[in-house]
Phi, psi and omega in degrees: 000154177217124181278138176289134181289152184291140168274130183252141167269129181264134177237133179242120180269148184219151166228123199304329184274006172267156186299132183293334182300334180295329181290313182297315181293323179294317179301315181293312182297314184295315181297310183295320182294314181295321179294323176295331178277003174094013181255143168274151180225151170232151181208153176300141177307127182300342179273352185286334180220174178296118181064013181072016181246179181240125177232312186265163174302324179296318177292325177298320178295325175298318180292321178299320177294323176300316178296318180297319180293335183251018181306132181093349181265352182219152183248356179193161177244133170256112180271105185263130178246091175292332172225199187307315181080155181250123185289329182292316177295323180295318179296316179300326183282324196239001184295337178246024182297322177061026172222162176300146181235122175259123178265118181242132180237133177290143175276151168277157176239149187300328184270006179222060181249009178283165183302336181282343186231346185293140186256312185061024179292335176305312179287319182298327179297320177300319181295318177297313181299317180302308185288325175299319177298317179301322183270356181073030178267114180290143181209168178239131176228123187248164177267143359287165187299321175240146183206138178276132181300342182272355185264170181293326181298322178295319177301319177296320179295320180294319178299317177298311183294324177300313179299315180301313181297320179298319179297311182297312183297320183287321189272347176288339180223060185262143173239122179241134180267138172246101187257105185098153179287156175301134175301129187309319184290343188256071172292348179295344183251015177296147182205155182263110182294325181295318177299314178302318182297323178296339177259013175088011182253114182265132177254122176254120184256141178224149181275138181295329180296326178290324176299314180297321180294319180295328181299328182296335180272000181265102181267160182288354175270349180294130180304324179293325177297311182299318180295317181293319179300318180295317179300313183290322177300321180282335188285320185223172177268123188250016182301129178086359180275129179300143181301323180298319180294317178300315180301316181295319180295321177297314178302315179297320179298319179297315181296316179298319177298319179298317180295316179301316181292316183296317184264003179054047184286137174271336181201168177209161173229130190243139170284112191249359176203154358256002181298323179303314183286318184286321185263327182255337181077024180218167167245141186270010189307315183297330178291321177293321178301312182292323176298316179301320179291337177277356181088017175247093184304130183229116183259153178279164163055034178052039177273085183296321180302318179281334172298319177295315179299316179303318181297314179299316180294321181290326175298320181291317185278334188074014181230176181292162174230166177212162178252126183233165172267139160290099199250312187217148166292160176245086183058229180258015181281110183293330183259016178228149176207171175258123172259136191210153156205170191297328181167019179270003181294130179295145179303330181295343178257005184253163180289337181198171176303138183287159174253130180279124183229167173290156179275095188289340177280311179292341179302335178296335181255325186250352181097156180289147177084002182255009185224026178299140180139355178284124180270096193263141177176208180229145180282136185285157176294123181190144171292150182214161172247140182229160179183177176201170189213144173214170176245143178202126176054040177080008180243153169264123179246140176207168174231155179221143176204176181225152179199202179207137170281139183252181175260014180299143185288152172237139182309140183302325184281359180290119183281148171097196178249121188217163175210153176272121182258129175256114185231116179304136179056041183304318184296323176293319179298317180296324177296314179299315183296314183292314181293336179276353177082028178280167185290168171280353176269155174217138178268141186222140172220149179295148177095156177264098183233024182295323185297306178294327178294317179300313181294320177299313182297317188271307187287323187251332184256343175082019177281157173262115188239135175253129174274130181240000000 
């Protein structure tokens, strides 16, 4: 999967007694730099205001109308201060922007401190931040305090802000599917749909019996069946899997794809046992694995909270996410544990293409040969960000942390897809997670992206987040 980079609206702040030439050069530098970094930009017509910048409340209102006219075309605003900038005009322009705002200030240089070249944007950035706080306008300000758009530090800031914007934009209008009722034994995945809705997350629920009924109408002559069969054959190794099981998994895959398309789902959580094994004779893990690799986060066991978390993490990382169990200690290593699940881990996070196997754990209850579909392998060595989410008293609560999967061995007889996770202060993290009442599941995505995710969740989305 590859996330589309954010389109930014550019805002240029001005204070009239500073040199006008700074505005023109900043507009050119900022536009060209962002486009080279792969972002599209929109900006107010330079003829619409003095120097194409905003200083007065009247100019701010013009910019606010510009944003309103282009609503939906941009995911964040970069507030550029080529000079000090005027805080009153900025507030008039951006108080109703309703997207993340990055405040960027140009640095002064020692050889250009005369009245013709001096910027004072260092000071102006403080003034903008001060008044935004007074008006309750959320914003992002990164280190260092001043940064040149042509430098590496600016590129790092844009990458951070892009991740943040993707999370905010995606989760404010998210649709997550709950396919099948919560497994009776798993009260650990209960969640309040009304609370989620108040935060812009819609839950669409579907009955598993209807899914099974739709599968009967999917014949092997159906073009969607043929396409899905080819995708799955190429996706994993199916040696030893009965043809009947493969056929059933393909039918289920077609139905799930149809449901995702019909309801425009961004993520889903599926009831994956034991009806699948008893009535269909398969496990759906490989389908969840393939969905995760497509950028449609798919959680096991109707864990809607972790489906939502996976979506947020994948938006931040631009890569796939997966849902795992906090499963095993790793010997006497206090900062290591085994994270595992039966087979929904995307191949992009594994050391190699997965092998489709029977569900050897559920076989104890449903019998051998009734659970083919687990995409089995090992999780590759990679740094990762992890988290989980629940609802309580009308609030969304979550935790975020970072760690790394290692190459440490796991016993050969260990079933499923697993990896050894190295997490600093793991025992303290587990204490926080457990005492707060979080799930036995944890969402994981490659890369260390906890910082932009945390800021998106807290500053712009209003979640309560614990760093672990």
